[in-house]
N, C-alpha and C positions, 0 to 999 in steps of 0.2 A: 524905562528901560523895558519893564516888563509888557508893558501896553505895547511897545514895537515889534515883539517877538512870539505874542499869544498867537498871531492868525499864522504864523509859520510851523508851530507845535500843534495846532487845529489840525492844519492840513496834511502834517505829519502823520497824524495819529487817524487820521481818516482812511489816507492811502497805506496805512499796514490794515486796517482793519478789511480794506477790499480786497489785499492781496494774500491774506492768511489761510482763509477759507478755502480760498480756491488751491492752495500749495497743499494744504492738507488734505482736501478730496481728493489732490494727482497722487499723494504718499497713501492714500489706504486705495485706490484702485491698484497703483503696483503692489499694495502688500496682497489684495485680494485676488488677482492674476492666477497664482498659481493654482487658486481653488476653485475656480469657475472654468466649465468645463466649456469648451469652445461652441457647442451647440447641444442642445436638448433634443432627442438623446445622442450621446457622441456614441458613435459606433465604433467599437476597439476590437479590431481582429487578432486573434491569438495562435500565436502557431508552436506546437510543441517536439521537438527533435528528441526522443530517448536514445542517451549515450549508453548507458550500462543501468543494470539493475544487481548490483555488488551484492548485496545480502536479502533473504524473504525471510525473516526468523518467524519461525509458526509459533513459538512459545510467546513473543512477546505482541503476536499478531500486528508486525510493522514489515514494511521493504523499505530498501533505501533505493532513490533511484538520482541517478546522473543526466543531466538533459542541458539543452538548448531551448531557451523559452524566447521568443520572440513578440511584442505587442506593436500594432500599427495601428496611428489615428490620424484624421488629418485637425490641423489645427491653423487656420487661415491668419490667426492671429502673429505666427510664427514665419510669413512669408516674407521673403526677403529682396534684394534686387542683386542678382548674380555679379553686374557690373562693380558695384560698391564695393561688394563682399570679397571682391576677387573668386569666386569658386561658387557652383551651384547646389553644394551642399555645405554644413556645419556636421564638423564630425568630432565627437567629443568618446574618449577612451577612460576606464578605469575611474579615479576620484575624480576628475571632470566631469566624467557622465554623471556621476553620484550626485554632485553639488546643481547642476545644471536639472535635473529630472525631479530632487530634490525640493528646491528652493528656488527656482527662476521660472518654469514652464509647469502646464497643469498636465498632470498624469493618471492613468485608473486607479494606481494605488491598490493592486492585485495581492490578494492574499491565499494561502491553501487553508480551508477550513480543515482537513486533517491532517496537517502537519504535527507530529511530535519534536520540541525544540525548534530551534531557531535554524531558518534557509541560510544555508553557507554560500557564500557568492564567490565564485572562482575568477570570475572576471565580467565587465560589461561593459556595452557601448550603444551610442545615441550618435542618432544621424537625422538630422533635418534638412528638406532639400527648398529649393525655393521656392515651391508651393506650399510650403507649412504642413508636407507629409512629414510623420514624426516613426519613427522606427527604435524602438528600443530591442536590444538584443542581452540575455545573460546568461550565462553557464552558471550552473547551481549544483548542489548538491542538498537531496531535504530526505527527510525520514518520514513517511508516512504511515497513517493507519490504515491496515486491513482487516477488513470484515472475512475472515477465514470459514469456508465452509468444511469441515473436515471428516465428514459421513464417508466418503469411499477412500481417504488415505490408505496405502500411500498410492493408490490410483485416482488422485482428484484430478480437480481442473478448478481452478481460482479464476475470478475477475478482481484484479488490482484498480482499484479509484483513483482517482486525483482531482478533488472537487475544489474551484477556486470560486472566488466572487471579488467584487470591489471592497476594501474595508470604509471605504466612505460615501460613495455615490451610487444611491437607490436608481431603478433601472427607468426612471422619467429622467435622470440625467445623465445616464451611461448604460450601454447594453453590449455583451458580444456578439460578434457577427455569428452566425447560422452557417459560415464557412470556414469558421476556425477549424483545424485539421490537429492531427497528432500522428506522429511517424518512429517508426526505427528508424539508425541509420543503420548503412550498407552493412552489409558482414553482420550485425546482432544475432549473437549467439548465447543461449544460456549453459550451465554445463546438467541441472536438474531440471530444468525447464524446455519446454518447447511452444513457441507464439502460434496459439490455435485463433489463425484469423486475423483480417485489421483491425486496429484500434478504433474504439468508437468515441463520438463526441456528443453529447446531450445537451445543449442551452435551454436553459427554463428561466422563470422566475419563479422566483420564491421568498419567502422571507429571512430573517438574519438564521445562518447554519442550517437553512433547509428547513426551517418551522414551517409548517404546511400553512397556507394562505386561506384556507377553507375555514368560514366562519368569522370568528371574531380574528383581523390579523394584528398580529405581535410588531406590525410597523410596518413603514412602506416595503413595497417589494424591491429585492435585488437580482441583476440579472446574474444567472448562478447559471455553471458550468462544471461538464462531468468530461475528463478523461479517460475509459477503461479498458485497459487492458487484459484481454483473455489467454491465461496460460494453461497449459496440460502438465502434470508433474510426469517426469522419467521417471517408472518402479526400480530401473537397473539394479540401482544403488541396494534398493531394500531387497530385494528378490534373493540376489548374493549374500549380501550380507548380513538377514534376515530370514525371509521366509525358506530359504532351503536348508540354514542351519536348524531351524525350528523343525523341519519337517525327518531332518536326519535323527536330531536329538529325542524327538519322538518317538522313531524305528527304532532307537537303540533301547527305549524303555519298553518295547516289546521281546527283546532276547530271551527273557526269563521265560516265555512260553517255549522257548527248546532246550530250557534246560531240567533236568532231574529236579524234582523237587527235594529231593534231599541235599543236593549240592547246595555250599555256601554261598551267601551275597547275593541272591536273586531278586530280594526286597530292596537291600542297599543299593544295587545299579538303578533302581526304578527310582527310587527318592533323589538320589545325585540329578537325575533327569529331571524331576521338576523342580529342583534348586537352581538349576541351569536356566530352564525357562524363565523362572522368576527373574533370575539375573536380567535376561535379556528384556523384559518387559520395563524394569525400572531404566535399563540404559534408552530406552527408546521414548520413555515414559517423560524423561528431563527433556527432551527436546520437544516439547508438544504444550499448549496451554492449557489448565484443567479445564476441560470442555464438557459440559454436563451428559454429552450423550458416547453410544460407542462406536469407533469409527471400525470399517473393514477390519484392519490389523488386530483391534482390542477385540472383535469376534473370533478370529484366530487363536489370539492366547487362550481366550476362555473355552476353545475347544481343546486347543492340546491340556490345556491344565485338567478339562476335565477326563479325557483318556487316558493321561496318567497317572491320575485319581485311578479311574477306573482298573487298572494294570496294578495299581495296588492291591486293590480291592481283590483283584482276581489273585494276587499272589500270597494275600491272608488267608481269604479261603483255603488255597492251595495246602496252604501249611496245617490249617485247621485240619483239615482231612487226612492228612500226614502223621500228625503227632495223634490223632484219636484215632489210627489205624481204622481208616475208611479210604485208603487212596484207590480203591478200584475205580473208582471216577475221575480220579485226576487225570489219565491219561487223554479220557475224553473230553474233559474241561479244556485242556491245552490244545487239543486239535480243534476244538473251536474257535478257541482264541485266537489261533495264530491265523485264521482266517477272517472272521469276525472285524477283529480289530483294524487291521490295515485297510478293509475294503469298506467299512464304514466311516473310517478318518478320512480317507482320502476322496471319497465322495460328499462329502461334507465341506470338506479343506477346499476343493475344487470349486464347489458351488460358492463358497464364501466368497474367490477370488476372480471369477468370472463372471457371474450373476450379477 
């Protein structure tokens, strides 16, 4: 009995040994496919439409961007016969698009290098045509870091950047197309900012997170892109709510120059003006980051502190002269102060705002 079935058993074992490696290799190819680019390097076109910039937070040095992102590339492995499929395009939405692009096909795996927190995806779609052209669209909201230059605040200009690269694929495997574009939706407008010129696109090759490749490279270079949005601040809010009130408060501190030295409350009024300006400074300081340099508005505050302090000093001298019966010089000092204080203050004030 054993001798009769031995050849059959040996034949079955040999057949399995021949079949199993082939099956395993096929499975490995299927598992590897989503992670292998269709060609080296794969050219990825990136289109960004800015829908809104809901917040630009100067204190946190971040801005929130709502946009539509479109990625397009060619993967001939996805080409299909439209007659067999019944259509010349395959369309996937929402979770279907997520599953398809995550588990079944190759994608460039884009990440924003200057993002703060996770990117919120509102909706996504995936379209594959009969020739293997893949178009991935995503409507998202993201908070991005902003390197703000506030030297001229509140008359400043800012360049907001969205820095992107592939999380997995170096430049030898995937590159961004130099024809990638960024644009604003029709009718785009902001309350505090005005768009200054067209958005810019810069495509280059850099190390991970923009590390320079000069000298010893930290690793293989990655295709690296920047979308740059140029904005100019509309200073109207700060002019009406801050700069003009400061000018009025400072002028009130000079009222004492027209009052007789014997009248009470001359110094008290000037001290009240100083405290009011300090309160204004605290309010505006809470909306700015702790920067190590002076903004244009800071210089206005320092100028105001100095002139109110000089008014206090002038009032103290006048009081001293009156109390020591040397008040003959007081009218001359007051007449000089009435002209010198406003003239010098307004000249410096205007130069700080305009130059």
